[in-house]
Phi, psi and omega in degrees: 000135180212147178267001179289140181276119181284152175287155177295134182275129175249146177303131181100340178280154177290159178291151177280125182237138175248122184269329179236134179282172178274005179282158175230152181223132180233127178286128182244136180284130178258154182295149181275342177227159176099188185289341182268004184287154182240157175293170185293337181261024180225155175211167185244131179239143166266127187238168177299137183298340181277350185282143174256179178300317180294320179298319180296316179299312181294321180300309182288328181284313186280319185274313184259354178054049178264144181279079184284130177257317182209149179229131175235139186249141176228125174264129180244125180284138180291157180294139178251131180255123180255149178275325184212162179299324181294330178294325178293323178292322183265005177060046178248088184276146174276317186211144176224128176291160178290148176288151180239154177233128179246143177241125175262114186252127177252130181257182177299157183300327183279347182275126180247128180264127176238137177294132183295136178267115181276329182236134178278167180295337180294329184270344183269123179255150172278170182295322181296317179296323179293318180295316179297318180297319179291323178294319177297320180295321178294322181287323184285320185253106176289154184276070185289329182295316180284335181295334179293331187260006182285134176277115186283341186259057182249002173063050173088359177283138182298162183294333185289331186276347186282160176250000000 
């Protein structure tokens, strides 16, 4: 399916081909414990609301070449915001979020799904390391830019209070 407008076909012209569909698929992190956890060979995707189970299977199989075994679809109704309790009784909503569609994809038993790591442990600092790094930076670099503008004749008032 594509929203692109095809050119009129004339005899002798090549067929119009669409290589990528207009659908989108987003990998969603599922909890590692609790009722929402998934087995190691499964993952959860948020998909375009127009996609069917077959579309999800073909999308992952043809574009990403993943060994899809089974696909299950879940439609989630968007949150409804009411102004008053009486509005809920009379079904007069102020705002409704868009509905979402999730696809639970199960792969072959030997295939293991791992959440992608965007940052390595080398780049992640603990809070103590961050505080130490900032203290060293304050000690090494004196605040020379602000020292030019300090009013020296303030009679014991701290530098922070001056204009």
